[in-house]
N, C-alpha and C positions, 0 to 999 in steps of 0.2 A: 685967750683961746682953749678952747675946747675940742681935744683929739676924738679923730671917731675910731670907731671900732665898730668892725661886720660888718650890718645893715643898719646901719643911721646911728647906731650907741655910740656910745658918747663913752668914754672910761669909767666915768665918775655912773656909769647908769650902768656899764658891763659889770664894772664891781660888786654893783648893788646886786643885782640878778647873781651873781658868784654866792655871794654872803646868802641869798632868799634859800636859794638853790642847797650850800653845805647846812645852811638852816634846817630846812627841810631831811636832808637826811639823818642826819642827827636826830632830830624828833621823832622821825621811821626808825631810827635804828634803836631808840631809848624805849618808845613802847612795845616792838617785836621783842625787848630783853625783859618785859614786867617793869624795867626801871621807873621809877617816881622823878620827877625832875626834881623833886625835893633829897632823895640820894642820888644823885647823878652832880648833882649841886656841891650838898656834901663832902662827896668822892672828889671833886675838883677842886673845893676851898672855898665855893663862893656863895652866893643867897638865890636861892630857886628863883628869884625874878630874874638874873642874870641869866640861867640855863632858859628862861623864857623870853627873855631878850635876843637869846642866839639861838632860840630857835625859831624865830619872829625875822633873823636879818637884823632886826632894829641897832645890835652891838657888832662888829666884828668879831671873828674868832682869830686869838695870834694861834700861831704855827705850832707855841708849845703847849697850849688848851686843847690845839687839835689831839695831840698825841697821846695827850692824858681822860679826853675826850673815849680816842679811839680802845686803848686801854680797857680803863671804866666798862665800857661795854662787849669785852672780848672781843673786838672787831676789829680785822685789819686795817690801817689808818688808810689807803688806799678807796677803803668803802666810803668813807666820805665824800672823797672827789669823783663816783660815778656818775656818767653822765655830764663832764664838763668839755670833755672833747668840740661838740660846735657852738656854733657861736646861738642859735638860740637856747638860750636852757633854761626858757620859761616852757619847750616843749617838751624835758623831758622827762620821758614817761616814770622813772622810779620817782626820780626826787614828784609832781605830780600822785604820783601815788601813795605816798608816803602823807602828804596830809590829809590824805582821806581821812575820814573818820571808821572808826573801823580799820584800816587798812594792819595795824600792828594784829588784831584778833584774827583776823582773817590770814599774816603774816607766818603767825604761829598753829593756825590750822593746816596751817598747806603743809606747813615740816613735820607737824604729827599724822597725819595721813601717810597711807601708806603708798607709796611710788604708782602702784596702777592709778590709783583713786585720781593721787596728784597730778599723774600725767594727765587725763584723764580731761580733769579740769581746767589745766593749763590749754588741751586741744579744744573747745569748745572755747575759750577767749582769746583765743586765736582764732578762731571759723567765726565766732561775732565781728570782732573785727575786721575780717573780709569783707562781712555779707553787706546787704546795702541797707542793712534794716539795723 
């Protein structure tokens, strides 16, 4: 018998949601750093196909490999667990954003722009989400 978690999720489907979420964050951070799948694969000692499987959630990433990923991307390990607090991982905005085409370029651009410009863009984004249109 499958045990339930959260709003009708089995433990199996919850684990898959976590794998998808972490994979999306790995992809987003890798793209934001400007690193290719091949380069990350070389740093981890795996094939680029394995990186594709990690990023798509097809293969689960071990704890040791997550630490290596964080080190290779020069990010804190906690960055790969952002948004895992809630039960509905499909609604996490950071993971969803990281899946968008152009997200990495947008993140690099946001980091490079003057703080006042970045704040205005963030303000516009927030205003858009609060509007009816």
